[in-house]
C-alpha positions, -999 to +999 in steps of 0.1 A: -052+029-022-029+012+003-037+037+031-026+015+060+007+009+043+012+046+036+007+054+073+024+026+090+054+023+067+059+061+071+062+054+109+087+027+102+107+049+078+108+077+103+129+056+126+151+046+097+156+082+088+168+090+123+191+060+124+208+068+091+214+105+096+251+100+097+254+078+067+276+093+040+274+067+012+258+084-018+259+063-049+226+066-069+210+081-099+186+098-075+201+128-058+219+123-025+208+088-017+224+054-016+218+033-047+187+011-040+206-021-048+230-012-019+202-001+004+183-034-002+215-054+004+220-035+037+184-042+046+188-079+040+220-079+060+201-062+089+174-088+087+199-117+087+218-102+117+186-098+137+174-133+130+141-138+149+149-110+174+122-085+182+123-056+157+130-078+127+093-076+119+097-039+109+124-047+084+105-076+070+074-055+064+095-029+048+109-055+024+074-067+016+061-033+009+089-024-016+096-058-032+063-077-028+082-103-007+053-123+007+076-147+024+089-118+044+053-108+053+046-144+063+077-145+085+069-111+101+033-123+109+044-156+122+069-140+146+045-114+158+017-139+164+041-160+186+051-130+208+025-113+230+040-113+265+051-076+266+035-043+256+061-039+228+051-074+216+015-062+213+026-031+194+045-053+169+016-076+166-008-047+160+015-035+133+017-068+114-020-074+118-027-040+104-004-048+075-027-077+065-058-056+072-068-074+104-079-040+116-102-049+145-076-072+160-049-045+156-070-020+175-075-046+203-038-051+205-032-013+208-058-010+235-041-039+254-007-022+249-021+010+263-033-008+294+002-021+299+018+013+299+029+020+263+032+059+259+001+074+244+019+091+215+031+056+203-005+043+205-020+073+188+002+071+157-006+035+149-043+039+159-046+069+136-032+048+107-058+021+113-086+046+115-075+063+083-073+029+066-108+020+076-125+052+064-124+072+097-098+098+089-122+126+100-120+112+135-083+116+138-074+145+116-076+170+145-052+149+165-028+146+136-029+183+131-020+189+167+008+163+165+022+180+134+020+214+150+037+202+182+062+178+166+067+186+129+085+156+114+086+132+084+061+109+103+037+136+114+037+153+079+032+121+060+005+108+083-015+141+081-010+141+043-024+106+040-054+116+061-061+146+040-057+126+008-082+100+019-107+128+026-101+143-009-082+173+004-056+169-024-040+203-024-034+203+014-021+168+013+003+176-016+018+205+003+024+182+033+039+155+012+063+181-004+072+194+031+079+158+042+103+154+013+120+188+019+125+179+055+142+146+048+179+143+057+190+108+050+208+089+023+183+060+024+162+060-008+132+043+008+115+074+025+118+095-007+104+067-029+076+061-003+065+098-002+065+101-040+044+069-041+019+084-017+017+115-038+013+097-071-014+074-058-032+105-046-030+123-079-039+092-098-070+084-077-084+113-056-068+140-078-078+123-111-046+137-127-028+108-144-002+130-160+010+144-127+008+109-111+030+094-138+057+120-132+057+111-095+057+074-101+089+079-122+103+099-093+096+071-069+113+046-092+143+069-097+150+063-060+140+026-059+137+011-094+127-023-078+096-008-061+069-033-072+037-013-065+051+018-083+061-003-113+026-019-115+008+014-112+031+031-138+025+002-162-012+006-159-009+043-168+014+034-198-013+009-209-041+036-208-019+058-231-013+029-255+023+024-246+020-013-245+056-023-253+069-001-224+043-015-201+050-051-211+088-047-205+082-031-171+056-056-159+076-086-172+105-076-150+082-074-120+064-107-127+097-126-131+113-112-100+083-113-076+055-136-088+032-108-077-004-118-088-014-084-101+017-083-123+010-117-136-026-106-145-014-075-163+011-095-182-018-118-193-038-087-204-008-075-224-004-109-241-038-104-257-025-073-275+001-095-291-024-121-300-009-147-277-040-162-262-022-193-249+003-172-230-026-150-218-045-179-204-014-192-187-006-159-170-042-154-159-042-189-145-010-182-126-024-150-112-056-167-101-036-195-083-014-169-067-043-148-054-061-178-040-030-190-022-026-155-006-063-154+003-060-186+022-033-170+044-045-134+044-082-133+035-086-096+044-052-085+032-058-094-004-096-093-007-096-059-025-070-066-051-083-101-057-118-087-062-105-062-088-088-091-106-120-112-107-139-082-120-113-079-148-091-106-164-101-132-137-136-131-151-155-143-121-180-116-110-196-137-082-162-144-066-154-107-070-187-098-052-180-120-022-145-105-019-157-070-023-184-074+003-158-090+027-135-060+021-163-035+026-173-051+059-137-047+070-133-010+061-157+016+049-135+037+026-147+054-006-125+030-026-140-001-009-175+012-016-166+018-052-153-017-055-185-031-040-206-010-064-187-023-094-191-059-082-228-054-075-234-040-110-213-069-125-235-095-108-269-077-114-273-065-078-285-031-090-305-022-059-274-028-037-253-007-061-278+022-059-279+019-021-242+022-018-240+051-042-268+070-023-252+065+011-217+076+003-199+107-010-188+119-044-153+104-041-169+070-049-174+082-085-137+091-087-127+056-076-151+040-100-131+056-128-099+043-113-113+008-111-122+009-148-085+006-156-087-031-159 
């Protein structure tokens, strides 16, 4: 699950919510929000107006998260890495490093920013998101509860919900996600889509309730039909129910507009259903090339999804094992453990698989079911 994105993008969106409170443009199929095509055009205009000015990194990361725009991610990372003179520069660099799973470096930047006088509440929000993403939600949940009690907001509710979800406290997390939605007062579609995405991921993975998850994926897509990750996740659920035509139509749109590697791989899997082995091999080859090119630039950021690919249609268990071990060394989450277990079993490393299962909690079993979707 994209825990770091769920936390850090919620922080970004909370500022967008405040900034857009006076917007009165409401043109969308989703209730009371601007049509996503207009919202994306406005986002692109803001990016163009800012140029390389500080703050554009936030908007570029937002674009990548919804549209799988890896060029935007590259630009945000390059800008952030070139600026580290001020405390706010360090905060931006921590954020972009966290976005590509460079968690240890992000924490170092946050510590340096604190030494330079950044207010503690700003530090704590980002630090909590990194700790949740690395499997340490229990260390920050008390702090997040206090923050939510003292300052109930979209950001505090969604951050605490994400922490609860990562700990398997699904009912509590869902109530907070619902409260975050109910408290939103903006015409921007992005925050609504993001919260529904967090809820549907939780119900699909920790909650083991694909029917409820599917309904919420559709809610997210009602707000932002272009939302790449939601489309991919929904297509996987459609495939598990045998709705291959719907999944293929959905994933074809994503693959053609984004060149996202997981979408390319899914398209290859769906080609097998139609008996098109040549097309299947071409799509899988494209997915492999795309994953490898992303791994060169962001070895930690794409290690998990690439490992899943190589355990599935990429058909290279040894490559998957190396990536899964790299991912596990970077973050000790139940999902990363499950991925390493699956890779260990696929490569005959059964003692290692048993060791991982014995040393971690029952949620690992739930994630093993999720990873079987390929």
